[in-house]
TORBALO-496966 format. One record per residue (C-alpha): z, y, x. Coordinates in steps of 0.1 Angstrom, whole numbers, plus 5000, padded with zeros to 4 digits. Layout:
N
ZYX;...
This chain:
633
499849974997;499050345013;501650615022;501650844989;501051214990;504051474989;505551524951;503251744932;506351934923;507051994961;506752344963;505052544995;507352844989;511452894997;513652635002;515352474976;518852694974;522052604951;522552784919;523853144927;523053394953;524653224987;527253415009;525953595037;525253355070;524653085051;525452835021;529152775022;528752815056;532552885076;532053245086;532753315127;536953375129;537953685142;538553735180;537953425191;538853115170;537352835182;535852665154;538452805126;537852985095;539453345096;542853305085;543853395049;546353745041;549753665051;552053535025;555553715033;557353945011;556554305003;555754495035;555654855049;552754965024;552954744998;552954844965;557254894954;558754884924;558955254905;561755474920;562455234953;562255494984;559855305007;561255205043;559655065072;560354765091;562254805125;559954825155;558954485167;557454435203;553554355204;553153985200;549653875199;547953495192;547053245219;543853165233;541453065206;543853165179;542353395148;544553755157;546453955126;544254235118;544754565142;546454305166;546154385203;545054085222;547453945246;548953595256;551853525231;552453395203;553553565169;556753395151;556453195122;559053305092;561653035095;561953055132;564352765144;567352905165;566552885202;562852865194;561253105217;559053405207;555553285207;556752895205;555252705175;557852445159;557752125177;555552325208;556652295242;557352615259;554252785273;551952595255;549152775235;548352685199;545752405192;541952515195;539552455169;541752435142;542552605106;546152675105;548652835083;548653245081;550953435105;553953625102;555653845128;558753755111;559953845073;560154215068;563254365053;563554375013;563754695002;567054804990;568254874958;568155264948;571655414951;572755434912;575955684905;578755504906;577655224929;579355184962;578255414988;575855584958;576655934954;578156004923;578256224892;580656534889;583556404909;581756084919;583755874897;581255934866;580755574845;577755394840;576855344801;576554984791;572655034788;572455124822;574354854836;572154614816;569054824835;570554714870;571354394867;567954284854;566754464881;568354244909;567653944895;564354024893;564454114927;566353814939;563953574920;560753734937;562453744969;563253394971;560053284957;558353474990;560853345014;559852955002;555952995000;556153175036;558352925053;556852595044;556152405075;552652395091;552652025096;552352045056;548552215059;547152055029;544151815037;540951755016;542051465006;545151554993;547651455018;548451695048;547751715080;550251585098;550751495132;547751325151;550851075170;551750925133;553651245120;552851395086;553551145056;553350735053;549650615051;550050425018;550750785010;547450915026;544850665017;541450715033;538750805006;536750495020;539350305021;541350065049;539649955084;539449655094;540149695132;543649635144;545349625175;546249315194;549449225214;548049355245;545849695243;544949695280;541449555287;539549335314;536049375323;534549095304;531349065318;528749305331;525049285338;523349445364;520549695366;517249535375;515449615408;512649845391;510150065412;509850345383;511550485356;511550205327;513350295290;515849975281;516450145244;518149895222;521649735221;522949545194;526549285185;526349015160;529248825157;528348585184;525848775207;525449085223;521649165225;520249425252;517249575257;515449495293;512549525316;509349395291;512449165276;515549165249;518348905261;520748745240;523948695255;527048515244;529348795233;532648715249;531348535282;528148715290;525948375296;522648445287;521948265255;517848355252;515048535261;512548685236;509748835262;507549185252;504149215269;504949575278;507749855280;509849875253;509350255239;512350245211;514450055191;516150075159;520250185164;521149945135;520149645120;520249465091;520649065081;521148995116;517349125128;516549465148;513349675154;511549725186;508949935198;507049835227;503449905250;500749655244;500749605278;501849605314;500849985334;497549945353;495750195379;493650285352;496450325324;499750395340;500850515308;500150255279;500950385245;503550315221;501950135196;503549785187;506049715161;508349455159;511149265142;513649035163;516248775150;519548865170;520748525159;517648295166;516348455194;512748515179;510648775172;509848725135;506548955135;504849185154;502449525139;500149825149;497950025120;495350295128;496650645129;495350835099;493851165122;493050905152;490450715143;490150325147;492650375178;495950265168;498850555157;501550615183;505550555173;507750785190;510850605168;511850325144;514750255124;515750055092;516650155061;517849915034;514949645039;512149815052;511549895090;510050225095;508350445124;507250795125;505751005150;502751275156;500251025142;502351005107;504750685098;504350365081;506650095067;507049705069;509449485052;511849375074;512349005068;508248895062;506449215083;504649285051;502749645053;504649875027;502550195037;500350365065;499450695079;496950905055;495851225058;496451465030;495151855021;498851935029;498651855065;501851655058;502651355082;506151195087;507451265122;510250985114;513250855092;516650795091;517650465081;521350305074;521950235032;518950475022;515750595040;515250945045;511751115058;511651425080;508251555070;505951825087;504052025066;501252305073;498652465092;499652605129;500652925119;503052805087;504552495091;507352355077;509752075074;510851875042;513351635040;512451325012;514751045005;512350804996;512050434978;512350155005;509249954991;506850194981;507850575003;507850724972;510051044971;513250984955;513951394963;513151644983;514551934998;512452205018;514152305050;514652695060;511952915074;512452875114;512752485110;510352305133;512451965138;515151775119;517351515129;519151285100;522551235109;523251005077;521150865050;523850865027;525751095021;522651275032;522951475059;521151655082;521151885116;518252185128;518152375148;517052685130;514852935146;516052785179;519453005176;521152715194;520252765232;522552505248;520452185241;522252065213;519452065188;521852215163;522752565148;523052395112;524352135092;522652095055;524651865031;522051735007;522051594973;520351274981;519551234939;518251564931;517451694962;519951994962;521452164988;525452104987;526552315016;525052455049;527452415076;526752655101;528752585137;528352815168;526952585197;529252755221;531852575200;531152255188;529751945210;527851735186;524151695199;520851555184;517251555201;515351795188;512151615185;513351265174;514451235136;516950995139;518851025175;521951205171;525051145190;528951245187;528651305152;530051095123;529851105085;532750925063;535051015036;533451265023;533551485060;531451525086;533451465115;532451715148;533951735185;534852075198;533452165233;536052125261;538152395271;541252495290;544652315276;548252405284;549552375319;547352365350;544052485354;542652135354;543352055321;540252005301;541051885264;539151885230;539651845192;537651665166;537751885133;535951775098;533951975079;533751905042;530351805030;530551954996;531752285003;530952315041;534252435052;536652325075;539152065056;542452155078;542151805097;542151775136;542451495158;543651635196;542751425226;546051485247;546051645282;543051585303;540651405282;538351455256;538051265225;534651195204;533851035172;532350665176;532150495136;533550475109;535950155101;536350185061;538250495056;539550525098;537850655128;536950485157;537350755187;536850735223;538750885248;537550985282;538950825312;540351065341;542051065373;543850735380;543250655340;540850475320;539450555288;540650435253;539450295217;541850465195;541750395154;542750735138;543750645104;541550875080;544451005056;547551055078;545451095113;548150845129;546650725160;546650345169;545250245205;542849975205;541749895240;542750085271;540050065305;540749965337;542450285358;540750145393;538050365406;535050135402;535750045368;535950405360;533150525379;531250275359;532350355328;531950715335;528750675341;527450465312;529750665284;526850895273;524250655279;523350425249;525750455217;528650285227;530049945206;533349855200;534749555178;537449325176;539149395209;535649455227;533949765239;530249715252;528650065272;525250025280;522150275292;518850295279;516950335307;516950205347;515250385374;514450335410;517550315431;518550575456;517750555492;520050795504;523650675483;524750305478;525550255443;526049975417;524350015388;525149825353;522249775323;525849695304;529549695310;532049495286;535449525284;537949305266;541449265254;541348915251;
């Protein structure tokens, strides 16, 4: 079946917009915090009692509060209006006895407030409550003639009522302004609590996506289970592809795909390929994965053969199920070239500048292929998983635009469409269900991340739910802008988008680099109040969801290995699942691999792999690995 043309109701005009006028700087986008608040929205106004300059009760004299020494929030913390920046920290109401000025509850002396986290409103302390005006006959008040005139019964009732109102209001304000910072409400109705298990019990803070399966073993200290040495090559060779089934770890090599015993590393099978691998699905379905490869090895006449072949591999049996290729819509009799491949539902879909095509995963039956159309549209690539999403580029050279389509995996027919804003040249699918897309609008993100904004889209209607504008200097997610499904350090779950902050200076010495993971609500586009701290001298990045829990990776440091940690999606309690060895050899190998291919963690085993190998250095002697596996068992 040929690929259907774009839906007839797809307008060539402005992108879909939510009902009502959008707020400034994007649909529901969090605004930049004042004075350098890292990844945090502007704080709400103080919740304290009536301050100087606040409307008072009629007849109440307004007394300015006593002078306070100037203080300011720490590095990366939103400042109060009109407050001069310095290195202090405002005292919160209800400060504990003996707690230093500038020290938050439970915070070590000199420690700065957390970076990249929306916090409770700041106060300089409770302003003094205005006193009752002096009334004749009251102690200390001027009397009438002779100073001893008694009050009438009606006046005494009025005064008593006024005093009661002041006490009620004052008490209410004091309660509202002294609630602990640890009780910051989160999107799921719980509290942010502590990242080390503080806050309420997990049973009272259930994550929306349910409980996880990963549990810590009695011994979390891991050892090297096995390693796969990097093959010796004379040029750079792509080795994309790494999958884990119940019993088999599968890794692409040089012109082959190899299955290893998941625990011991013993080679179980090999699927040879006629040429170099040039792409692989990051996911697999029913024990089957998809790969792209060249039809032949390089020759003098053709040093770089085109990437034209698509195949499906049975990861359990260790065999190629089928291989396919098709002619491109604009390439005549030549085969279409592919840039990437994925699996969505039960469909293998490949895309590139020649357009997109798809096949049934089990049988290899062709479902659609590239075809020319009057709008000049072609599928750059697809995002897979539970659903299948196409990123289509349309228009002539002077009027290019990108459309995101949730499509029927069996036919390619659009279920919904969303036209990206002007200035978007490429788009990356972070998640197909719920549908989250990343883009560099107008090339405003200049750090190489490929992300200036995230778009949360209703996959059924194509309507924009929220646009999340992110400062590339503050956040550390990354998408390859020319590939539709190639994002790293970003995870979607619990109705949230988990994003790490960039590393920054932590408390203490100059070598303490830290960061956090924060969460954006996919319905509102705002930070939801949750924060996962890395801890001292390490960085933390999301890996995947485990039910409603978030699996995260903490990077190794000096004389310390890395860690895999499970973070409860409700209470944010952290449970260490695996710690890698601290010896220098292992640590160096881990550092060299963790940012390469997506890491895999499952049931006490951590798999790190590389997506390419290159010619060995003639200057530096080094041991390089195609894959490195740790285990706690």
